[in-house]
N, C-alpha and C positions, 0 to 999 in steps of 0.2 A: 771342482774339488779341490783346486789347491788354494784355495782361501780357508778352508776349513779349520778352524784351531779348536783344542784341547785345552786347558791348562788347569792345575791343580791350586784353589784356592786356601783349602785348610783337609789335615787327615790327622787320625788319632797317633798319636806318637805309640813306638813299640807296638802295634796291633798286635803280634800275636804272642807276648806274653799277659795283654789283656785277656784275651783269648783261653790261653790256658790258666788265667787265672778263674774264668768265668767255669770251665770244665772242671777244675781240680775243685773248687767249691762243692759243685755238683754231687761231688761224691764222697765228700769230706766232712766231719762230726764238729770239726775245730772251724776257727775264722782263719782262713787263708791270708788276709791281710797283714798278720802278724808274723808271717814266714815269708814277705815280700824279699827279704836279703838272699832266703838262700832258694828264689826261684833260678829255673835254667837261663840261659841268654836268651836272646831274642831268637836267634839261630835255632837254638836248642829247643826252644819253644814250638818251632815252626815244625819241626821235625817229630814231635810228640804228637801234634796237632793231626797229621796226616796219619801217623801210625792210628794214634787212638782213636780219632774221631773220622776220618774223611774214608781212609782205607776201610773196602768193603761196603761202603754207603750204608753206617748203619740208621740213617736217617735222624739221629738227635743233634740238628745244626744249630739250637740254639744261641750256644756261645759265640758262632760266628756273625751272629747281629749285634754282638754288643761294641763293636770297632764301626766307625764310619769314616767315607771321603767326599769332598764337593769338589766338583769339576765347574769349572766354567767354559761354556760351550758358545763358540761364535760362529758367526757367517751362513751356519744350515739353514737349510730349508725348511719353512715351519711347518710342513708334514713330517718332518724328524722328529721336532719338539712334540708333536703331538702322539708319535707314535712312541715314545720314551714313557711321556706320564702316562701311558696306560698301565706301567710298570710300577713295583712297589718302590715309589721315589717321590721325593720331596723336588722339586722345580718350581721354578718364578722366574719372569723375564727380567733383566736391565737392573740389577741388584745395584744401587746405590746408595751411599750411605755418609754418614757424617762420624766422626766421636762423639763419645757424651760430653767432652770439656767444651765444645764449641758453643762460642756464643752466637745467639740470635740477635738481630738488631729491630727494637720495638721504639713508639715515638709515643711520648706523656703529649696531652690535649696542649698543652703550652708548647712544645717543639723538642724539650730536651729529651735525649736518648734514653732507652732503658734497655740492658743487656740481661738475657737469662741464659744459663746454659742449658742446651739443649736435653740431658739428661733430667736435671730440673722440671723442664717443662715437660716432659715424659711423665715423670713423676704426678706433678699436678691432674693432667690430665686424665691419665690414667687410676689415680688413687684419690686424688680431692686435695686439697689444702686442709692443713692442721684448723682445727677447732675445738673451743672447750663448751662442753654441756654443761650447763650450771646448774640443770633439775632432770629428774626424772622425766622421759618423756612419756607422753602420753600415748594411748593407743594400744591396738592388740600385740603390737610387736614393741614396747616398751623398753628403750635404753638405759642404762645406768648412768650417772652423770660423770663427766672424767673429759678425756681428751680422744677425739674421733676423728675422721676426715671426711669433708663435706665436699660433695660436689662441685666443682667449678668451671665446667665445660663452656656454659653459655658463655662466662665471661670474659674467658679466653680466647674465645673468637671474636669478641669487641674490642681486644687488644692489636691498637694501631701497629701493624708489621710493615717496616720498611719494604718494599719491593720497587723494582725498576720498571719502567716505562720503555720497551725494547725499541722503540720507534723514534722519541725523542730525545732519550739518554737521559732523563730528569729522574729525580726519585720521586714516587709516590707513597700511595698508603694501601695496604692490602690485610686481608684478615687470613687465619689458618683455619681451615678445618677438619684435619686430624692429625696427629703426632703417633707417628710409627715409632716400633721397635724392629729392627731389622738384624740381631742376633748378633753372634760372633762372626765378625770379617778382618780380614789383613786390611790395616791401616799403614797411610802413607803420609809422611807432614811435608806438606809443598812450602817452602820458604819463598817470601820477594823479597824485592830488591828497597822496600821501604821498612822489612822488620815483621812485614805481617807473616802469620803461619795459618795455614788449614790443614786439621787432619782427616783425611778424608779415603773413600776405596777408591781404586783405580777406574772404576764404573761412573763415579760422580761426576755430572755433567756441569762445568764451569764455564761463564761466559766471558771468550777470550774477545780479543783485538779481532779474532776471525769470526765471531760465532761461537755457537753452542758447539761444545768439546767434551769428551768425558778426559777424564783427568789424564788417562795412558795415553790417550790420544793425543792430546794437546801439546804433551811434554815428550811424547814419542819412548814411554818409558823400556827399557828393558831390562829384566830381573833375571835369577837365579830360580832354580827348582825351588829353594826355597822360601821365594817371592821377596827374598835382599837385592836391593838397586844395584845393576850392575852399574848403567848409565841413563840418561837423556838425550835424545837426540835433537829434539827441536828447541828453539828458540821460540818462547810463549810470552805474552801477555796477559795477566788476568784483569779484567775490568773491577775495579775497587769503588769501593764509599767515599761519596763525599769531598769533593772539590770542586773547585769552577774554574773554567777557564777557557780561555779565547776574548770574550767580550769583558770576563770578570777578573784579567789580572792586574785593575786597580785596587784588589782586595790582597793580592800577593803582597807579605810585607817586605820582602829582596826586592822583587820588582820596584815599589817606590822606594827604597833607599837609593837603589841605584836612580832612577830618576832626579830625585833631591841630591844627591851627592853631583849631578849635573850639571848644579844651579838651574832645574828647571821650576818654574811657578807652576801653583795649583791651575791655574786657565789652559795652561801649555799640555799638562800630564792628564787632564780631563777629555782634551782634544785628542791626545793621544789614543787614547783609554777609550774614546768613543763613549763618555759618560757627564752626567752633571759636575759642575767645579763642587758642589755639597758633598757629592759621593764623593770625592776623591778627599777632603777635607774630613769625613768623617772617619774612613779608614786611616790617614794620616795619624790625626787623634787616636785612635781605637788599638795603634801598636806601639804608643808612646813618641810616635815622631813629632819632629815640629815642620812646619811650611817654610820656603823659601819667603821671607818677607823682601819686597820692592824698597830701593832708596826713597826716604824721605822727597816728595815730590815728585817722584815718576809712577806712580799708581795710575791703572788704568784698567779702571772697573770694567765689568764685562757688561754692563747696561749703560756704560757712558754712553750718552747721546742719543739713547734709546728713550722714547716718552712713556711705554710701557710696556709690558710684557704680553705675547702674545701666543694661543694655541698654535699650532702645527698644525693647521685646518686647510683643506682645500677653499679657493675662491667660492663656489656655492656655500659650502658650510660657513666661510668668513660673513658671505652676507646674508646669510640666513641667521648667524650668531647678532650683526647690528641689528636686525628687526628684532629680534627677541630682546635684545636689552633697552631696543624703544620703547618697546609694548613693557616690557618687567620692570622696567625702572623706574617708572610712574610711580606717583606717589597717592596717597590715599585709598579710599576704597576701588579706585582702577587697578591696581596692582595686586595680582597672585600675592605676595608677599609681604605685604602692607603688614606688619605688626598689629593685630587687632582686628584687619580684617576677615571678610566673611566670604571671600570666593572660593568656591566650589570646588576650584581645577585645584589649589591651594592645600583645601584639607583632602582631596582623591590623591594627590602626590603623596601629602606627609602621613596618609594612614596606610598607604599601599607602603611607602618605605619601613612605617612602621612595623609593619607585617612579616615583613620579610628579612628585617635586621638580624632574628635569630640566626637563620641561614647564612647571612653575609659573615658575622660573627665566628660561626664555625669554620665557616671558607678559611678565616683568616687565624685561624685557634687562638681567639678570644685575646690578640695580641694589639694594640693600638699602632696604626700604621705610622703613628707620627711621632711619640716620644719610646714605642717599643714595649712598652708596660704593660702587665695582667691585671686584671684586677678592676674594681671597682664600676661605675656607671657607662655603658658604651655606647656611641651611637651610630648609626649606618649615615655615613657622608658620601656627597655626588663627588666625583673627582672631576668632571666635568660640571660645572655648575649649572643649575636650571634655565640660570638667566641666560647663560651662554648657549643653548645649547637644548631645547625644551623636548628633542625628540629624545632625549638620552634620561631624561628623567625617570621610564620606566627600566631602564637596562640593567639588569642586574651586573653584571661584569664593569658597573661604570661606580657601584658602590665599594667602599672601603670600609672595616672598622678603625674609627678612632675614639678615645673617651672623652667623656663631655667637657674636661676643661681643653682640652687640645683642639676641641670641635668649636666651643665657644671664641677661642684666639684664634683660630682661621677666621672664623667671619666677623668676630670684631675689628679685627685688624687688616679686612679685603687681602687675605693672603692665599685665597683659594686658588689662582693661578700658578702662583709660587708654589705651592703645595705640588698642585696636579705637574708643574715640567717637574719638579727635583725628587718625584716619588718611586720609592721604590719598595717592592715586597719585603715584611719583616716578618720571617720565620722563626724567628727565637727570641724569646723574651730579654729582658734588662736582667742584669744580675744585680739583685736588690744589693750587695752587701759591697758592691764594688764598681768598676767600670761596665759599662753598658758590653754585649757581646754583640758580635759583628750585625749588622742590620741585613747581610747578603739576602740575595737570589735562591733559587731552588739547587738544589744540589745536583752537580751531573757524576755519572761516573768516571773512572779514567784509567788507562792503563798501568799494571805496575808488572815488570818483569820476573818472572821465576829465576832464581838464581842456585838452588838446589832440591832435592827432592830426597827423601830419607825413609826406609821401612822403621817402623814402630813397635811392631809385630800383631798380634790379635787382641779387637778389641771389642765390645758390645757398641754394635752401630745402633742410628736415629735417623730419622728424616722426617719432613714436615710435608702435609698434603696444605697446597696453597686455592684460595678460593679468589676465583677472579679473572681477569682478560691477562694479566701477569702473573705465569706461575714458575714464581723464583721468589728467591729473599736474599736477604745481607748475613752471611756466617762470616765470622771474625773477619769483616771489611770487605770481605770478597762476593760477589754477585753469585749463587750458585743456582740451582735449577731444583726444583721439588722433585720429590723421585715416583710418585703417583699421578704422573700426567705421561701420557702418550702423544709425542710430537712425529709429525712425518715429512722433518725437515730433508731426511736424507732422500725421502722419495720425491721431493717438490727440487732439491738438488739434482737429480738426475734428471727429470723433466728439462730444468734449463741448461742441462749439458756441463756440470759444474762436478758433477760426479760419476763414475762410470755407470750405465745401469746395470752391469754388471755383480757391480757391488752390492746394489741394492735388491733386485731378483736373481735367481738362481734356473739354469736351465742345465741337463745332462749334456755331456760332450756327447758329438754324434760317433755314431757305432753302432753297433748291432747289440737287440737286448732281446732276453726272452721273458714271457710273460708268466703268470703263476700256473699256467697250463701247459707251459712247456713250448710252447710257441713264440718262434722267431720273428725277428722285426728287423726291421733298418730305420734309424734318427739319421735324416740328409742335413747337411748344412743348409738346404734350402729351409727344411723345413723349421731349425732351427734360426735363422735371420726371419721367419715371418714370425715365430715366436717372440724373438726379442723385439720387432716392430709393435709386436700387439703390448707387451711390457711396458713400451717407453708411450704407448697414444694413452695406455692407463696412466700411467704417473704425469701426464697431461692433463689428463681430466681430471685428477686429483687436485692438480695444481690450480684448475679453474674452479673446483667448489673451495677449496680454502680461501682462494681470494673474492668468492662472493660471500665467505662469512659463512660457510659451513664448518659444522665440529670435526675434527679429525677424526673421533669413532665415529661419526656418519659417514664421512666422506672416504675411510678405507675400507668402506664395503665394497667398494669395485676393484682394490686390488685383488693382483692374481695371486691367490694361494699361498705359490712357494716363494714368499718374499722371504730374505733373509733375517733370522732370528737371533739374537744373544739372547741367552739365557743361562740359569746356573740350576744344578743338578745335584742332589746329596744322596750318596747310596749308602747302604752298610754291606761288611762284603757278601753276606750272602743275596742279596740284593743284585748287587753287582753283578753276581754270577749268574743270576737267574737271565740278566739282559743278556749278558753274555750266549748263552743259551741258545735264545732266540734272533738275535741282532746279527750273530757272530757267523750263523751257520751261511754255508752257500745259496740257498733259495730266499733270503732273507733281501729287504730293499736296501739296493744300492749304498743310499747315503747312510743308513745305517749301520752296515757293515762298516763303511770309512769311518764314522764314530766310534765304532767298538775299536777298528784298528787303532786310532789314535788314544784310546783310554788304557789300553794293554799294557805300554810301559808302564804305564805310571802305576799299573796294578800289581806290576811285576816286580816294582822297587817297592812297592809297600808292604807285598804280603810274599815275598820272594819263596818261600817253603810252599805255599797252597797254592801260587799260581804256578808254580812246577807241575805239584801233582795236576792242577787243574787243565792244564796244557794237554801232559799225558793224555788224562781220561773223558775229558769232556768238550773241549774248545774247538767248536765249531764241527760236532760231532749231532749236531741238534737236539740233545737230551735237555729233558725239562728239568731245572732243578725241584727239588724237594719240596 
């Protein structure tokens, strides 16, 4: 029970004055708001509430319901949450949210980025996009011409959302399933070393260099009673959007500048970077740099002494290629690819390629993989030519998108092998108004250190529900988790021994207890050790189910009932007293009593006069609230 926590998220300020105003308005013919400057002080209002409303238990407690307080309860067993939700309260699990100005990253079909603020996204999702009706709508429910909001959920679901493949570390395409408003929550600004900022709640899960962690856990956040940041105690790196590391060093301008300043030639840089010479040249020219040229008469071209370029094939594949070359380079009607020939095989390969071409173009975002441009007539090109390896003629992964002009040039100048050797995926189109954008590979997430955390106050918050295998998205350049997705990572961590089993499951301490009929019994250490072993076995079984591909909501059915649960609960002052009436009394469930003990100091600080009266007349006396 030493792990149990209760913290205040938000509460009505000056609550006793608010209750006093409600009482006063009930019996006044005037509008009491106009007299607020003459209201008694907060403490005096508390005295009047006790004297005129609570003393004598007259029964008219409606004014007390106008003030509210929200608690974040952590590490309690699931059974306590189930008990509390039977009261007149609002309750939810693991609340995590983002501020309305947070920008969500989407991608256009051409590969360029599109960023939409999550508050604007929610407005479109909930209310539709603005449109103009030009004429009277026909039908029974005819509507007049003018501006209106048109439903656009179907279209929003088709927008290409940037998500992270957590296995490969590369970004892929996902889709939103829902946009959710989460109400007013305390929001903190996380600032990274590279200047990125993310405004979120402490419970929002972020993808760190050590895996998924809530913001508060990741930085070890320590706050005061008002939510203001006192300090953060952990060094943390968040995984961020869009850089290429490792084998992509040749794309980095500063790295290229250093290599060129050292006097290295492009072939030497290419060897260091593990890429082709043409790749280095492309990026050197893109960054506005110049290659180091060899002195006249000392040039040593990469293909000097070579009769021709050979694909990197095994001995068996190379022999097969030679046989295919002899077969397919015949002239006349005997050749499958003789222009004007009638070979059935040529027709079949050509027909299949044309049929599959739309899927190929969609895969490459309709970008020519040779010149990097979009638009015009596109062809599907065999990266490894059919004459080189017939077995790849029907291989979808052997096809790339090229424009008609590039396709004709590749074949007319016999550049198939050269194109295949130097090929790298081009995921962003050229800039038609200037120099081309980088031809680059897929983007990989990279870690950036957190440098500060600041409390911004209370803001309306939002979140997304993401469809697909990867339940995350990019917010302000940072990889974050969607809120409406249960994850059993902590259970798997317990099964692996990474996390203490008692951080995940709750078992009562050893000792003597009494049941509801008054019968006394002992819970021994032997029994507790046996129950802990059973919890660990259940966690291991859960891990096996997850690894076999079972969904989390299915696998968690075998988990012991008292898994530890984090949840947020809201009360008005009257419903909170009702909870204390029933769950703070001596014969209530032990863990519920502990919850009430942790709530009580917050209640005393919030409404001191009411709490003083309640403690004297009702606390732990087992009396029901009216």
